[in-house]
ROSE-216255 format. One record per residue: x, y, z of N, C-alpha, C, O, CB in turn; residue in one letter. Coordinates in nm, 2 decimals. Glycine has a CB too. Example, Ala and Ser with C-alpha at 12.3 -4.5 7.8 and 13.67 -1.06 7.14 Angstrom:
[[1.32 -0.57 0.78] [1.23 -0.45 0.78] [1.32 -0.33 0.78] [1.42 -0.33 0.85] [1.13 -0.45 0.90] 'a'] [[1.28 -0.22 0.71] [1.37 -0.11 0.71] [1.29 0.00 0.79] [1.34 0.11 0.80] [1.41 -0.06 0.57] 's'] 
***
This chain:
[[2.34 14.88 23.56] [2.46 14.88 23.48] [2.46 14.74 23.40] [2.44 14.64 23.46] [2.59 14.90 23.56] 'm'] [[2.49 14.75 23.28] [2.50 14.63 23.20] [2.65 14.60 23.18] [2.71 14.64 23.08] [2.43 14.64 23.06] 'd'] [[2.70 14.52 23.27] [2.84 14.49 23.27] [2.88 14.41 23.15] [2.99 14.42 23.09] [2.88 14.41 23.39] 'k'] [[2.79 14.32 23.10] [2.82 14.24 22.98] [2.84 14.33 22.85] [2.93 14.31 22.77] [2.72 14.14 22.96] 'k'] [[2.75 14.43 22.84] [2.76 14.52 22.73] [2.89 14.60 22.73] [2.95 14.63 22.63] [2.64 14.61 22.72] 'k'] [[2.92 14.65 22.85] [3.04 14.73 22.87] [3.16 14.64 22.84] [3.25 14.68 22.77] [3.05 14.78 23.01] 'l'] [[3.16 14.52 22.88] [3.27 14.42 22.86] [3.29 14.40 22.71] [3.40 14.40 22.66] [3.24 14.29 22.92] 'a'] [[3.18 14.39 22.63] [3.19 14.37 22.49] [3.24 14.49 22.42] [3.32 14.48 22.32] [3.05 14.33 22.43] 'k'] [[3.20 14.61 22.47] [3.25 14.73 22.41] [3.40 14.75 22.43] [3.47 14.79 22.33] [3.18 14.85 22.46] 'k'] [[3.45 14.71 22.54] [3.59 14.72 22.57] [3.67 14.62 22.48] [3.77 14.66 22.42] [3.63 14.69 22.72] 'i'] [[3.62 14.50 22.47] [3.69 14.40 22.39] [3.68 14.44 22.24] [3.79 14.43 22.17] [3.62 14.27 22.40] 'k'] [[3.57 14.49 22.19] [3.56 14.53 22.05] [3.65 14.64 22.02] [3.72 14.64 21.91] [3.41 14.56 22.02] 'l'] [[3.66 14.74 22.11] [3.74 14.86 22.08] [3.89 14.81 22.08] [3.97 14.86 22.00] [3.72 14.96 22.19] 'a'] [[3.93 14.72 22.17] [4.06 14.67 22.17] [4.10 14.60 22.04] [4.20 14.62 21.98] [4.09 14.57 22.29] 'r'] [[4.01 14.51 21.99] [4.03 14.44 21.87] [4.03 14.53 21.75] [4.11 14.51 21.66] [3.91 14.33 21.85] 'i'] [[3.95 14.64 21.75] [3.95 14.73 21.64] [4.09 14.80 21.63] [4.13 14.84 21.52] [3.84 14.84 21.66] 'e'] [[4.15 14.82 21.74] [4.29 14.88 21.75] [4.40 14.78 21.72] [4.52 14.81 21.72] [4.31 14.95 21.88] 'k'] [[4.36 14.65 21.70] [4.45 14.54 21.68] [4.55 14.53 21.79] [4.68 14.52 21.77] [4.53 14.57 21.54] 'd'] [[4.50 14.53 21.91] [4.59 14.52 22.03] [4.56 14.39 22.10] [4.44 14.34 22.11] [4.57 14.64 22.13] 'l'] [[4.66 14.33 22.16] [4.64 14.21 22.25] [4.61 14.27 22.39] [4.64 14.38 22.41] [4.76 14.12 22.25] 'k'] [[4.55 14.19 22.47] [4.52 14.23 22.61] [4.65 14.28 22.68] [4.64 14.38 22.75] [4.46 14.12 22.69] 'q'] [[4.75 14.21 22.66] [4.88 14.25 22.73] [4.93 14.38 22.68] [4.98 14.46 22.76] [4.99 14.14 22.71] 'v'] [[4.91 14.41 22.55] [4.96 14.54 22.49] [4.87 14.65 22.55] [4.92 14.76 22.58] [4.95 14.53 22.34] 'e'] [[4.74 14.63 22.55] [4.65 14.73 22.61] [4.68 14.76 22.75] [4.69 14.87 22.80] [4.50 14.69 22.59] 'l'] [[4.71 14.65 22.83] [4.74 14.67 22.97] [4.86 14.75 22.99] [4.87 14.84 23.07] [4.76 14.53 23.03] 'a'] [[4.97 14.73 22.90] [5.09 14.81 22.91] [5.06 14.96 22.88] [5.11 15.05 22.95] [5.19 14.76 22.82] 'e'] [[4.98 14.98 22.78] [4.95 15.12 22.74] [4.87 15.20 22.85] [4.89 15.32 22.86] [4.87 15.12 22.61] 'l'] [[4.79 15.13 22.93] [4.71 15.20 23.03] [4.77 15.17 23.17] [4.71 15.21 23.27] [4.57 15.15 23.03] 'i'] [[4.89 15.12 23.17] [4.97 15.09 23.30] [4.88 15.00 23.39] [4.86 15.04 23.51] [5.00 15.22 23.37] 'e'] [[4.84 14.89 23.34] [4.76 14.80 23.41] [4.81 14.66 23.39] [4.93 14.64 23.34] [4.61 14.80 23.37] 's'] [[4.74 14.56 23.43] [4.78 14.42 23.41] [4.69 14.35 23.31] [4.57 14.39 23.30] [4.78 14.34 23.55] 'k'] [[4.74 14.25 23.24] [4.66 14.18 23.14] [4.54 14.11 23.21] [4.43 14.11 23.15] [4.75 14.07 23.07] 'q'] [[4.56 14.06 23.33] [4.45 14.00 23.40] [4.33 14.10 23.42] [4.22 14.06 23.42] [4.50 13.94 23.54] 'k'] [[4.36 14.22 23.45] [4.26 14.32 23.47] [4.18 14.34 23.34] [4.06 14.35 23.34] [4.32 14.46 23.52] 's'] [[4.25 14.35 23.23] [4.19 14.37 23.10] [4.10 14.25 23.07] [3.98 14.27 23.03] [4.29 14.38 22.98] 'i'] [[4.14 14.13 23.10] [4.06 14.01 23.08] [3.94 14.02 23.17] [3.83 13.98 23.12] [4.14 13.88 23.12] 's'] [[3.95 14.06 23.29] [3.83 14.07 23.38] [3.74 14.18 23.33] [3.61 14.16 23.34] [3.88 14.11 23.53] 'c'] [[3.79 14.29 23.28] [3.70 14.39 23.22] [3.62 14.33 23.10] [3.50 14.35 23.09] [3.78 14.51 23.18] 'y'] [[3.69 14.26 23.02] [3.63 14.21 22.89] [3.54 14.09 22.92] [3.45 14.06 22.83] [3.74 14.16 22.80] 'e'] [[3.55 14.03 23.03] [3.46 13.92 23.07] [3.35 13.96 23.17] [3.27 13.87 23.21] [3.54 13.80 23.13] 'n'] [[3.34 14.09 23.20] [3.24 14.14 23.28] [3.25 14.10 23.43] [3.16 14.10 23.51] [3.10 14.09 23.24] 'g'] [[3.37 14.06 23.47] [3.40 14.02 23.61] [3.42 14.14 23.69] [3.38 14.15 23.81] [3.52 13.92 23.61] 'i'] [[3.49 14.24 23.64] [3.52 14.36 23.71] [3.48 14.48 23.62] [3.47 14.47 23.49] [3.67 14.38 23.74] 'm'] [[3.44 14.59 23.68] [3.41 14.71 23.61] [3.53 14.81 23.63] [3.57 14.83 23.75] [3.27 14.78 23.65] 'v'] [[3.59 14.86 23.52] [3.70 14.95 23.54] [3.66 15.08 23.62] [3.54 15.13 23.60] [3.76 14.99 23.41] 'p'] [[3.75 15.14 23.69] [3.73 15.27 23.76] [3.72 15.37 23.65] [3.75 15.35 23.53] [3.85 15.30 23.86] 's'] [[3.67 15.49 23.69] [3.65 15.60 23.60] [3.79 15.64 23.54] [3.80 15.68 23.43] [3.59 15.72 23.66] 'i'] [[3.89 15.64 23.63] [4.03 15.67 23.58] [4.07 15.57 23.47] [4.13 15.61 23.37] [4.13 15.67 23.70] 'e'] [[4.05 15.44 23.49] [4.08 15.34 23.39] [4.00 15.36 23.27] [4.05 15.35 23.16] [4.06 15.20 23.45] 't'] [[3.87 15.40 23.28] [3.79 15.42 23.16] [3.85 15.54 23.08] [3.84 15.54 22.96] [3.65 15.45 23.20] 'l'] [[3.89 15.64 23.15] [3.95 15.75 23.08] [4.08 15.71 23.00] [4.09 15.75 22.89] [3.99 15.86 23.18] 'l'] [[4.16 15.63 23.06] [4.28 15.58 22.99] [4.24 15.49 22.87] [4.29 15.50 22.77] [4.37 15.50 23.09] 'k'] [[4.14 15.40 22.90] [4.09 15.32 22.79] [4.04 15.40 22.67] [4.07 15.37 22.56] [3.98 15.22 22.84] 'l'] [[3.96 15.50 22.70] [3.90 15.58 22.60] [4.01 15.65 22.52] [4.00 15.66 22.40] [3.81 15.69 22.66] 'a'] [[4.11 15.70 22.59] [4.22 15.77 22.52] [4.30 15.67 22.43] [4.32 15.70 22.31] [4.32 15.83 22.62] 'e'] [[4.34 15.56 22.48] [4.42 15.46 22.41] [4.34 15.40 22.29] [4.40 15.38 22.19] [4.48 15.36 22.50] 'v'] [[4.22 15.37 22.32] [4.13 15.30 22.22] [4.07 15.40 22.12] [3.99 15.36 22.03] [4.03 15.22 22.29] 'l'] [[4.09 15.53 22.14] [4.04 15.64 22.06] [3.89 15.63 22.05] [3.83 15.64 21.94] [4.10 15.63 21.92] 'e'] [[3.82 15.63 22.16] [3.68 15.63 22.17] [3.64 15.74 22.26] [3.71 15.77 22.36] [3.62 15.49 22.22] 'k'] [[3.53 15.81 22.24] [3.48 15.90 22.34] [3.44 15.83 22.47] [3.40 15.72 22.47] [3.36 15.99 22.28] 'p'] [[3.46 15.90 22.58] [3.43 15.84 22.71] [3.29 15.80 22.71] [3.25 15.70 22.78] [3.46 15.94 22.82] 'l'] [[3.20 15.87 22.65] [3.06 15.84 22.64] [3.03 15.70 22.58] [2.93 15.63 22.61] [2.98 15.94 22.56] 's'] [[3.12 15.65 22.50] [3.11 15.52 22.44] [3.10 15.41 22.55] [3.03 15.32 22.54] [3.23 15.49 22.34] 'y'] [[3.18 15.43 22.65] [3.18 15.34 22.77] [3.08 15.38 22.87] [3.01 15.29 22.93] [3.32 15.33 22.83] 'f'] [[3.06 15.51 22.90] [2.97 15.55 23.01] [2.83 15.53 22.98] [2.75 15.51 23.07] [2.99 15.70 23.03] 'l'] [[2.79 15.52 22.85] [2.65 15.49 22.82] [2.60 15.36 22.89] [2.49 15.35 22.93] [2.63 15.48 22.67] 'd'] [[2.69 15.26 22.89] [2.66 15.13 22.95] [2.65 15.14 23.10] [2.57 15.08 23.17] [2.76 15.03 22.91] 'e'] [[2.73 15.23 23.16] [2.73 15.24 23.31] [2.61 15.32 23.36] [2.55 15.28 23.45] [2.86 15.32 23.35] 'l'] [[2.57 15.42 23.29] [2.46 15.50 23.34] [2.32 15.43 23.31] [2.22 15.47 23.37] [2.46 15.64 23.27] 'k'] [[2.32 15.33 23.22] [2.20 15.26 23.20] [2.15 15.18 23.32] [2.03 15.15 23.33] [2.21 15.16 23.08] 's'] [[2.24 15.16 23.41] [2.21 15.08 23.53] [2.18 15.17 23.66] [2.15 15.12 23.76] [2.31 14.98 23.57] 'g'] [[2.20 15.30 23.64] [2.18 15.39 23.75] [2.03 15.41 23.78] [1.95 15.41 23.69] [2.24 15.53 23.72] 'l'] [[1.99 15.43 23.91] [1.85 15.46 23.94] [1.81 15.59 23.88] [1.88 15.68 23.86] [1.83 15.46 24.09] 'p'] [[1.68 15.60 23.85] [1.62 15.72 23.78] [1.56 15.81 23.89] [1.51 15.92 23.85] [1.52 15.69 23.68] 'k'] 
***
Protein backbone atom coordinates (compact mmCIF):
# COMPACT_ATOMS: atom_id res chain seq x y z
CA UNK A 1 0.00 0.00 0.00
CA UNK A 2 1.30 3.39 -0.88
CA UNK A 3 0.13 5.49 2.06
CA UNK A 4 1.81 8.62 0.72
CA UNK A 5 -0.04 8.46 -2.60
CA UNK A 6 -3.33 7.84 -0.82
CA UNK A 7 -2.59 10.78 1.48
CA UNK A 8 -1.94 13.06 -1.50
CA UNK A 9 -5.17 11.96 -3.19
CA UNK A 10 -7.22 12.72 -0.09
CA UNK A 11 -5.64 16.15 0.28
CA UNK A 12 -5.98 16.99 -3.41
CA UNK A 13 -9.64 15.95 -3.47
CA UNK A 14 -10.32 18.08 -0.38
CA UNK A 15 -8.61 21.11 -1.92
CA UNK A 16 -10.52 20.61 -5.19
CA UNK A 17 -13.76 20.85 -3.18
CA UNK A 18 -12.42 24.02 -1.50
CA UNK A 19 -12.80 22.53 1.98
CA UNK A 20 -10.69 23.04 5.06
CA UNK A 21 -9.71 19.97 7.06
CA UNK A 22 -12.12 20.91 9.84
CA UNK A 23 -14.98 21.31 7.34
CA UNK A 24 -14.30 17.91 5.80
CA UNK A 25 -14.09 16.37 9.25
CA UNK A 26 -17.51 17.74 10.13
CA UNK A 27 -19.02 16.47 6.89
CA UNK A 28 -17.80 12.92 7.49
CA UNK A 29 -18.43 13.06 11.25
CA UNK A 30 -14.77 12.82 12.15
CA UNK A 31 -12.10 15.01 13.72
CA UNK A 32 -9.77 17.48 12.05
CA UNK A 33 -6.79 15.64 13.55
CA UNK A 34 -7.87 12.44 11.77
CA UNK A 35 -8.06 14.26 8.43
CA UNK A 36 -4.59 15.65 9.05
CA UNK A 37 -3.28 12.17 9.83
CA UNK A 38 -4.84 10.77 6.64
CA UNK A 39 -3.37 13.58 4.55
CA UNK A 40 0.09 13.12 6.05
CA UNK A 41 0.14 9.34 5.62
CA UNK A 42 0.22 8.74 9.38
CA UNK A 43 -3.06 6.80 9.39
CA UNK A 44 -5.03 4.99 6.71
CA UNK A 45 -8.78 5.59 6.85
CA UNK A 46 -11.10 2.65 7.39
CA UNK A 47 -13.24 1.47 4.49
CA UNK A 48 -16.24 3.15 6.12
CA UNK A 49 -14.35 6.44 6.27
CA UNK A 50 -13.18 6.03 2.67
CA UNK A 51 -16.81 5.58 1.64
CA UNK A 52 -17.72 8.83 3.39
CA UNK A 53 -14.74 10.64 1.88
CA UNK A 54 -15.63 9.41 -1.59
CA UNK A 55 -19.20 10.61 -1.22
CA UNK A 56 -18.39 14.04 0.23
CA UNK A 57 -15.45 14.66 -2.11
CA UNK A 58 -17.45 13.38 -5.11
CA UNK A 59 -14.87 10.83 -6.17
CA UNK A 60 -15.45 7.18 -7.04
CA UNK A 61 -14.32 4.83 -4.30
CA UNK A 62 -11.84 3.36 -6.78
CA UNK A 63 -10.03 6.72 -6.79
CA UNK A 64 -8.86 5.88 -3.27
CA UNK A 65 -8.86 2.08 -3.40
CA UNK A 66 -6.39 1.96 -6.29
CA UNK A 67 -3.69 3.07 -3.85
CA UNK A 68 -4.73 0.54 -1.23
CA UNK A 69 -4.76 -2.48 -3.49
CA UNK A 70 -1.36 -1.62 -4.99
CA UNK A 71 0.19 -2.82 -1.71
CA UNK A 72 -1.71 -6.10 -1.46
CA UNK A 73 0.12 -9.38 -2.07
CA UNK A 74 -0.45 -10.97 -5.45
